C-alpha positions in Angstrom: 92.0 123.1 71.2 95.3 122.3 73.0 93.6 122.8 76.4 90.9 120.3 75.4 93.5 117.8 74.3 95.5 118.2 77.6 92.3 117.8 79.6 91.3 114.6 77.8 94.8 113.2 78.2 94.8 113.9 81.9 91.3 112.3 82.3 92.4 109.2 80.4 95.6 109.0 82.5 93.6 109.1 85.7 91.1 106.4 84.6 94.0 104.2 83.4 95.6 104.7 86.8 92.4 103.5 88.5 92.3 100.4 86.2 96.0 99.6 86.8 95.6 100.1 90.6 92.6 97.8 90.8 94.2 95.2 88.6 97.4 95.2 90.7 95.4 95.0 93.9 93.3 92.0 92.8 96.3 90.2 91.5 98.3 90.9 94.7 95.4 89.6 96.8 95.1 86.4 94.8 98.9 85.7 94.8 99.1 86.6 98.5 96.5 84.0 99.3 97.9 81.4 96.9 101.6 81.3 97.8 102.8 79.9 101.1 104.1 76.7 102.7 101.2 75.0 100.9 100.4 76.6 97.5 96.7 76.9 96.7 95.7 77.2 93.0 94.2 80.6 92.2 91.2 79.0 90.5 90.5 77.0 93.8 90.8 80.3 95.8 88.1 81.9 93.6 85.8 78.8 93.9 86.3 78.7 97.7 85.5 82.3 98.2 82.6 82.2 95.8 81.1 79.2 97.6 81.5 80.9 101.0 79.9 84.1 99.8 77.0 82.5 97.9 76.3 79.9 100.6 76.7 77.0 98.1 78.3 73.8 99.2 82.0 73.5 98.4 82.8 71.4 95.3 84.1 67.9 96.1 87.2 68.6 93.9 88.5 71.2 96.4 90.7 69.9 99.2 89.2 70.7 102.6 92.7 71.6 103.9 92.9 74.3 101.2 89.6 75.7 102.2 90.8 75.9 105.8 94.1 77.5 104.8 92.3 80.2 102.7 89.7 81.2 105.2 91.3 80.7 108.5 94.9 81.8 107.8 95.7 83.6 104.5 92.5 85.6 103.7 92.4 87.4 107.1 96.2 88.0 106.8 96.1 89.6 103.4 92.9 91.6 104.2 94.6 93.0 107.3 97.7 93.9 105.3 95.4 95.6 102.8 93.6 97.7 105.5 96.9 98.7 107.2 98.6 99.6 104.0 95.6 101.6 102.8 95.3 103.4 106.1 99.0 104.5 106.2 99.0 105.5 102.6 95.9 107.7 102.6 97.0 109.3 106.0 100.4 110.1 104.5 98.8 111.6 101.3 96.5 113.8 103.3 99.3 115.1 105.6 101.5 115.9 102.7 98.7 117.8 101.1 97.8 119.6 104.3 101.4 120.6 105.2 102.5 121.0 101.5 105.6 119.0 102.2 106.7 115.6 100.8 108.3 114.5 104.1 105.0 114.8 106.1 103.5 111.4 107.1 102.3 109.8 110.3 105.9 108.9 111.3 107.6 112.2 110.8 104.8 114.0 112.6 105.1 111.8 115.7 101.6 110.2 115.4 103.0 106.7 114.9 105.3 106.9 117.9 102.4 108.2 120.0 100.2 105.3 118.8 103.1 102.9 119.5 103.4 104.1 123.1 99.6 103.7 123.6 99.8 100.1 122.3 102.9 99.2 124.3 101.3 100.6 127.5 98.2 98.5 126.8 100.2 95.3 126.2 102.6 96.0 129.1 99.9 96.6 131.7 97.3 94.2 130.2 94.7 97.0 130.0 91.2 96.2 129.1 88.6 99.0 129.3 85.0 98.2 130.3 82.6 97.8 127.4 85.4 98.0 124.8 87.0 94.6 125.1 89.0 93.9 122.0 88.7 97.6 121.0 90.8 98.7 124.0 94.0 98.5 122.0 93.1 100.6 119.0 91.1 103.1 121.1 94.1 103.8 123.4 96.5 103.9 120.4 94.2 106.4 118.6 93.9 108.6 121.8 97.7 108.6 122.2 98.1 109.4 118.5 95.7 112.4 118.9 97.3 113.6 122.1 100.8 113.4 120.4 99.7 115.4 117.3 98.1 118.2 119.4 101.2 118.3 121.6 103.3 118.6 118.5 101.2 121.5 117.2 101.1 123.2 120.6 104.9 123.0 121.0 105.4 124.1 117.4 103.1 127.1 118.0 105.2 128.1 121.0 108.4 127.9 119.0 107.1 129.6 115.9 103.8 131.6 116.0 103.5 131.3 112.2 103.5 127.5 112.5 105.8 126.9 109.5 105.7 123.4 108.0 109.4 122.9 108.8 108.8 123.7 112.5 105.9 121.2 112.7 108.0 118.4 111.1 111.1 119.1 113.3 108.8 119.1 116.4 107.3 115.8 115.2 110.8 114.3 114.9 111.7 115.5 118.4 108.6 113.9 119.9 109.2 110.7 117.9 112.7 110.4 119.4 111.4 111.1 122.9 108.6 108.6 122.6 110.9 106.0 121.1 113.0 106.3 124.3 109.9 105.8 126.4 109.2 102.6 124.5 112.8 101.4 124.9 112.5 102.0 128.7 109.3 99.9 128.9 111.0 97.1 126.9 114.0 97.2 129.3 111.6 97.0 132.3 109.4 94.2 130.8 109.7 90.6 131.6 107.4 88.0 130.0 105.9 90.7 127.8 109.3 91.4 126.1 108.9 89.0 123.2 105.4 90.1 122.5 106.3 93.8 122.6 109.4 93.5 120.4 107.6 91.3 117.9 104.8 93.8 117.7 107.2 96.8 117.3 109.0 95.2 114.3 105.7 95.2 112.4 103.7 92.1 111.3 100.3 91.0 110.1 100.9 87.3 110.8 98.8 85.2 113.1 96.2 87.9 113.6 93.0 86.3 112.5 89.5 87.7 111.8 89.3 89.4 115.2 91.9 92.0 114.2 89.9 92.7 111.0 86.9 93.4 113.1 89.0 95.7 115.4 90.5 97.9 112.7 87.8 97.9 110.0 85.4 100.5 111.6 88.3 102.9 112.3 89.5 102.5 108.7 86.1 103.2 107.2 85.5 106.3 109.5 89.0 107.8 108.9 89.0 107.2 105.1 85.5 108.6 104.6 86.4 111.7 106.6 89.5 112.3 104.5 87.7 111.7 101.2 85.0 114.1 102.3 87.8 116.8 102.7 89.5 116.1 99.4 88.4 119.3 97.7 89.5 121.3 100.8 92.9 119.7 100.6 93.2 120.9 97.0 92.4 124.4 98.2 94.8 124.3 101.2 97.7 123.0 99.0 98.0 126.5 97.7 98.4 127.9 101.2 96.1 128.8 104.0 95.6 132.4 103.0 94.5 131.3 99.5 92.2 128.7 101.0 90.5 131.3 103.2 89.9 133.6 100.2 88.0 130.8 98.5 85.8 130.2 101.5 87.5 127.2 103.2 87.3 127.1 107.0 91.0 126.3 107.4 91.1 125.6 111.2 88.0 123.3 111.1 89.3 121.4 108.1 92.8 121.1 109.5 91.5 119.5 112.7 89.2 117.2 110.8 92.1 115.9 108.7 94.4 115.6 111.6 91.8 113.6 113.6 91.0 111.4 110.6 94.7 110.7 110.0 95.3 110.0 113.7 92.4 107.5 113.7 93.8 105.7 110.7 97.4 105.7 112.1 96.4 104.7 115.6 94.2 101.8 114.5 96.8 100.6 111.9 99.7 100.7 114.5 97.6 99.0 117.1 97.0 95.8 115.0 100.3 95.7 113.0 103.0 97.5 114.9 105.4 100.0 113.3 105.5 99.8 109.5 107.3 102.7 107.9 107.6 104.4 104.4 104.1 103.4 103.1 102.7 106.8 103.8 105.8 108.5 102.2 106.4 106.5 99.0 102.9 105.5 97.8 101.5 109.1 97.6 104.6 110.2 95.6 104.1 107.5 93.0 100.4 108.4 92.7 101.1 112.1 92.2 103.7 111.4 89.6 101.2 109.4 87.6 97.9 111.3 87.9 98.9 114.7 89.3 98.0 116.6 92.5 94.2 116.4 92.6 93.4 114.9 96.0 90.0 113.8 94.8 92.0 111.1 92.9 95.2 111.0 95.0 93.4 109.8 98.1 91.4 106.9 96.7 94.3 105.8 94.6 96.5 105.9 97.7 94.0 103.6 99.5 94.1 101.1 96.6 97.8 101.2 96.0 98.9 101.3 99.6 96.9 98.2 100.3 98.4 96.4 97.3 101.9 97.5 98.3 101.6 96.1 101.8 100.1 92.8 100.6 103.1 92.3 98.3 105.5 93.3 101.1 103.9 90.8 103.4 104.2 88.1 100.8 107.9 88.8 100.5 108.3 88.9 104.2 107.1 85.3 104.5 108.7 83.8 101.4 112.2 85.3 101.2 113.6 83.1 103.9 110.9 80.5 104.0 109.9 78.8 106.4 111.0 81.7 108.7 109.5 85.1 108.4 111.0 88.6 108.2 109.2 91.5 110.0 107.1 93.3 107.4 108.5 96.7 108.6 112.0 95.5 107.4 110.6 94.8 103.9 108.9 98.1 103.6 112.0 99.9 104.7 114.3 98.0 102.3 111.9 98.8 99.4 110.7 102.2 100.5 114.0 103.9 101.6 115.8 103.6 98.3 112.7 104.5 96.3 112.1 107.6 98.4 115.8 108.6 98.2 115.5 108.3 94.4 112.4 110.4 94.3 114.0 113.1 96.3 117.1 113.1 94.2 115.1 113.2 91.0 113.0 116.1 92.3 116.2 117.9 93.4 117.8 117.4 90.0 114.7 118.6 88.2 
């Protein structure tokens, strides 16, 4: 009887978590579209989007300027923030589950720095690959992210045959520092590209437009589906690789699939938004504190909550010192660093 009560309580808590996450996401999207230099009423936003989706003519009561602001400027911006935040959060959740360490995320493993180097190289040399066009930037970022993570794993294996988690993370930090110096060198050598590269590195989703949605969306879907497909295996591997092998999980195969999916999400997100930290660290912690450690729920809730978090962070970045804007990476660091420190202290105290 007590076990049945606990099971029902946990199930209710999980579904309540889904309802809250969806509610916060929808509210953040509507507020993110509504607030700006020109405020658009939420009811008008709903009518504008409804008219566009249904193909019905726009009501005469709606200001054409509001319609243009919603569809040309704010909607693509908040959708891009949603996709980037979701990508970073679900990648962080999967890496923490895979490596069984709360400090694991795309940034501590060096993936983000690798993707940043790929993006900076593309911007610096104006690279455009044949047949790829707009997709050149995310493809090169993803490839550099993958190369970085495999170099990190190879170096960690040389240092420690047992591939301890601490060794992998320390190796990732070493690579991040080295790649950061490479980026600094390219900035020092750049001329006209300097402003573009620095603005991109600080992290932003402003002035991106629908083209950037089309660029990142296929990679977001592919990476997220691959991670969700491996949610059960992540549950098994969270108890250790030996235990996972005993229950029939192909550890090496699943590990590479998760790393490739995470690199795809990280590379694509970094390519379109620049460096945005702490999303992949903080969001999965909150999710686990609310609904537990089952990755079949942690991963989808990380997608929803990470997107909502970055939409709110972007809203703050463009309203705190209006009409100027702060880089969104500054906002996520100001919010994320104290929260993450609190979580670590709370866990240490417990």
